[in-house]
N, C-alpha and C positions, 0 to 999 in steps of 0.2 A: 556927531551923525553927517556934520559936513562933510567931514574928514574922508568918511565911509563914502558918503554920495559922490565926489568926486572920485574918490580910487576905484571905487566897485566896477564905477564906466570908464577908468582912465586904463584901467586892468584888458578889458571886455576891448577895446579899441585900439591896445598897445598888441594885443594878440592877432588883430587883424591885420595891423599896419608892420609891424617889426621884421626890422631887416635884419641879416646873419650880424654883420657890426653891432647890431642891438643888441641883440643876442648875447652877443661875447662881451660885452659890457656891462649887463645885467650878471651875467654867472661870474664874470672878475670880481663884485663886488659883493657877490654871496661866498665868493670865495675866500675872499679878503674877511670877511665878515665869520667865517669859522675858522678862525687865529685866537685861542681862545687867551693868547699874551698878547693883545693888542691892547694899549689905554682904554679905558670905559668910555672916554669922549669921542676918541675915535671911531668907538662901536655906535656910538647915537649918531655920529656924521653920516656914516658909511649907508647904518640902516635908513638914512631919511635921503641920502643919493639915490640909494637903490629908489626908495618911492616915488621920487622925482624926476628919477631917470626913465619910468612907467609912466608919468602924466606928462613928459615929454615925449614920448614913443607915439602917444596919444595923438600928440598933435594938434591939442584944442588950447591956443593960447589964454583963453581965458583961465580954465584949467591950470596952467601953468602958474598964472599969474596968480591965483588964489592962493597954491601951494607955498608961494614967496611970503605970501601976506600970512600965512598961519605958519609960517618953520618957525619962529619963537614957542607956542603955544606946544607945537605937535613935539619938539624938544622938549621940552617941560612932560607931557604924557608920559613919552619914552621913559623919559629916568622915574616915574613912579610905575609903570610897568613893566619893565626892566632892570628889576636892582641890579644884576649884572648881566654879563656877557656870557659867563659861564652858566649862568642860569635858565637861559635863553632857548632850550632844545625846542619847545612848541613854536615861537618866534622863526626858528630856522623850517622846520619842518613845517610852515607855512609857506615863508617864502618859498622852499626851492616848492612847493606845490603852484605857487603864481608862477613862476619862470618856467618850469613845465608846462604848463597851459598855454603860456607867449609863446614855448618855442614850438608847440605843434602847434600853432596858429588855432588855438580852440578859444574863442571870445567867452563861451559860455561858461567851459572849464576856466576861464582865467576869472571873470568875476565871481561864480562862485568859490573860488580859492582868497580871492579877495576881501568875499563876504565874510568868510572864515575866521582871515586873519584880524579882519575892525569889530567883530563879536567879543574874537580874544581879548583883545584892547580895552572892549567899551564892558567886558564883564570886568575887567581887573581894574577896572576905575570904578567900580559899584555903579555904574550907570543902568 
């Protein structure tokens, strides 16, 4: 729930303030995540980098610090919810929806897409 609270708000803020460079970096991270041959630990790191970048773009230092604090928890959570990169089609689709909303500078759509992503994570964790 803490992660969801941070990231839904961060996605909305990122959609409002993302620059072309921010969007290019987010796009690059997702493109790398599409590589099914990427070693599993690297996919987890890239996935987290995508989320961390959104929080960075949001521009709230407290949110950024909290993401750093919960880093190990989030990685452990990702291992439980994403058994392998090849089995993560839902995650890919949700990440792309978030990126599309940020690219379109649509904070409502970004928050909604991130909420859907966080709900998918929670449902896989059986919360």
